[in-house]
N, C-alpha and C positions, 0 to 999 in steps of 0.2 A: 159495304165496308166491313172488313174483318174486325171483330170485337176485341180479340186478344185479352182474355180475362187475366186478372192479376196472377202471378205465380202461386203455385199451390202452397209454398212455404209461407207466403205473406198471408194468405187466407187462413191457414192453420194457426199461425201465431195470433191473429186477431180473434179468431174463434176461441182459442184457449184462454185468452185474456178475458173475453166476455163471459165465458162459462165460469172462470174462477171468481169473477165478480158476483155472478148470480147464483151459482151452485156450489161455490167453494166450501161452504159449511153444511151442505146437504139441503134436502127438501123435506121439511118436517111434515108438510101437509100430505104430499104424495106417499111418503113412507108410512104415514098413519092410516091412510084410507084405501090404498090400492095394493092388493096382494102382489108380491113380486113375480108370481108365475102367471099372472093374468095377461092374455094377449089383447092387443088393441089395434085399431085402425082409424085413421083420420085423413081428412083431405084439406089441402091448401086451397081456399076459395077466395076469389076476387069478389068483394062486396061493392065494388064500383068498377067502371071501365078504367083500365090502366095499361101501362107498358111494363113488362116483366124485366126485372134485373135482380140477380143475387141467388140464383138457384144453386150454383156451386157452393156458395157460403151456407145456404140452407142445408144442403146435403152434408157439408163438413161438420156442422153442429151435431147432427145425429151420429156421424161417424165417430166423433169424439165422446159423446155421451154414452153410446152403446153400439158396438159394431153389429149387434144383432138387429138393429133397426134398419129397415129397408125403405129407401125413398125412390118411388117411381115417378120420373118426370113425365108430365103430360103436355108440356109446352117447352119453349126454349127462351133464353134471354133475348130481349129485343122484340118479342112477339106482343101484339096487342091482345088483351083479354077483355071480353065483355063482362058485365056484372053477372055474378053467379057462376062464371066459368071456373073450372077446376084446373089448377096449375100443377099439382103433384099429389100423390097418395103416399101416406106414411103407414107402414105396418111394422109390428114387432112388440116387444114387451110394453104393456100399457104405461107402466111407471116411467120407463125411459122416454117414451114419447112425450109425456107430460113434463118431465124434467127439462127437456130441451125446447119446449114450445116457445117460451117467451123470447129467448135469445135468438132462435131461428126466425121468429116473426119480426123481431126488432131489425134484424139485418135486411130481410127481404122487403119489409115495408118501407124502410128508409131508402134503400137502393132503387126500388121500383118508383118511389115518389120522385126521385131525381130524374129517372128515365122518362117518366110520364110528363114532367114539366118540360124537359128538353124536347121531347117529341112535339109538344104543342108549339114551341118556338120554331122548330124545323118546319112543321106543317104550315106555319104562318108565312113562310117565304113565298114570294110570287113564283108561279110556275116558270121553270126554265132558269131561275136565278142561280148564279154561281157563288153567291155569298155564303160563307160558312158561319154556323152558330158555334161558338166556343165557350168553354168554361174559364174560370180564373183560379187563382190560388186561395180563394175564399172558401176553404173546405173545413170540415170538422177535423180538429187535430187528431192525428193517428189514423183517420179513415180516408185519407186522400186517394189511395189506390182504389178503394171500393167506389167512392163517389165519382171519380173520373171514369172508371169503367162504366158506371151507370149512365153517365153522359153519353158515352159511345153507344150504349144500348138504345138510347133515345134518338140516335142519328146525329148527335153533335160531335164536335172535335175538341181535342184537348189543347190548352195553351201550354206554356212551359211547365214541366213537372216540378221543378224546384228552382232555387236561386242560382244553381250552378249550370242550368241547362240552356240558358239564353240570356242575352243582354237586353234588358228592358229599363230604360232610363225614365224614372218617374219624377213627379213634381219635386219631391224632396231631394232627389239626386241633383236636379237642376239648381235648386236653391243652394245646396251645399257646394256644388262645383263652381257656381258663379254665372251660370247661363246655359242656354241650349247648345250653342256651338261648341263651347269648351268641353261640355260633358260628352258630346258626340265624338269630338276629336280624341279625347282621352280614352273613351271606350274603344274606338277603332284602333288606337295604338296598342291597347292591352289585349283585345279579344283575339281568339284564334281566327285564321283567315277563312275558316268554314262557317263562322258565326255571323248572322245578320245583326245589324244594329237597329233596335226599335227604340223610339223616343215618344213619350207622352207629351201632348201639348193641350192647352186649354183655351187658346185664342189664336186668331189668324196670324198675328205677328210672330208668334212662336212657331207656327207651321211653316211660314216662309223661311225662318232661320234654320229649321230642321232640314228643309229641302235644300237650302243653300249648302248646308254641311253634309249633304249626301246621306241622310238617314235612309236605311233600306225599307223600314216600316215606320209609319207614324200612327200613334194611337190618339184619336180625337176624343178628348175627355169632356163629356157633358156639352157637346155641341148641339144646338137646336137644329131643326130640320132645314131651315134656310141656310144656316152656316155650313151644314154638311154639303149641300149642293155647291156652295161657293168653294169649299175645300176640294171637292172632287174636280171641279173645273180648273182650279189653280194647279193642283198636282199633276193632272193630265197623264197619269200612268208612270210618273217618275219614281213612285214608291208605292208599296202596298199600304192600304188604308184600313185601319181597324177603328171601330166605334165602341166605346164603353161609357158607362155612366148614364143613368136615366133611361136605360133600355127596358121597355115594357113590351109585353106581348102585342099590344095594339100598335106600337111603333115599328115593329119588325118589317111589315111590307113597305112602309115609307122609307125606312133607312136603306133597305135592300135596293129599292128602285133608284136610289141615287148612284148606284154603282160601287158602293162600299164592298171591300173584299171580305172583311171579317167583322162579325158582331160578337163581342164577348160580354157575358152577363154573369156576374157573381151570384145573382139570385138563383141560377140553375142548381147551385149546391147549397148556398147558405140560407136560402129561404124556401126550399122545396118542402112541401107538406108530405109527411109519411102517408102513403095510401092505405086503404082499408083492406088488407089481406087478413084472412082469419084461418085458424086451424079448427075445423069442425069435426067432432067425433062421429064416427059411423058405428051404428049398433050391429 
């Protein structure tokens, strides 16, 4: 799968904002303790097994802090690193390396955490499964482009990018519209002919109504394992089926075995733990 990193201007804007937050008024510690003409060298080290994501962002941080800093990549996004493996080497003015350290690490730790968690979910799929692991819009405000790229680095897929990119009728839309059928009918009348209509349901009677209304995709929300099997048998290929809610790593093989098309998990982004990447100084 092609990773398609975020556009350079998106990365640069996010990096500049982060540096303004952390370095906008200077670095009093580095300026006081490190001579400006001192050269330095450090390595980006994995202190645990992880999946890499965010090297473009890591490099952009140092390009913004000081163009004299050079970053040599020793791996690529999407690669697995073992504990103690080196992902990159940074050389240049010591003061500049130190000034960019925290921001650079914050990005790569967060993004690699998302990629690592996603890879665990993908690896949990049964061999030969065609089920997709997908993210949701439960992302950190302002960082969606980076976190969704990290999902791709982990082998996952992206759901809709934003509210304008696809029709997804949720429970509150159904409540506001007055029911599943009327919500689907209104969406079909309004949506472009190129757009699929997806509808969330939380019980079998809503699923039957969604299929009768010719939904293209049905999101089964918080269905238990027995209900998933019943739903797959009832739909029998008449719509794509997505599962969300209550998705844990342990349930992935069971859900996929039912024949579900997509498993979406907000936890890939909103609950991913930042991995332990460190910048170790080399003497």
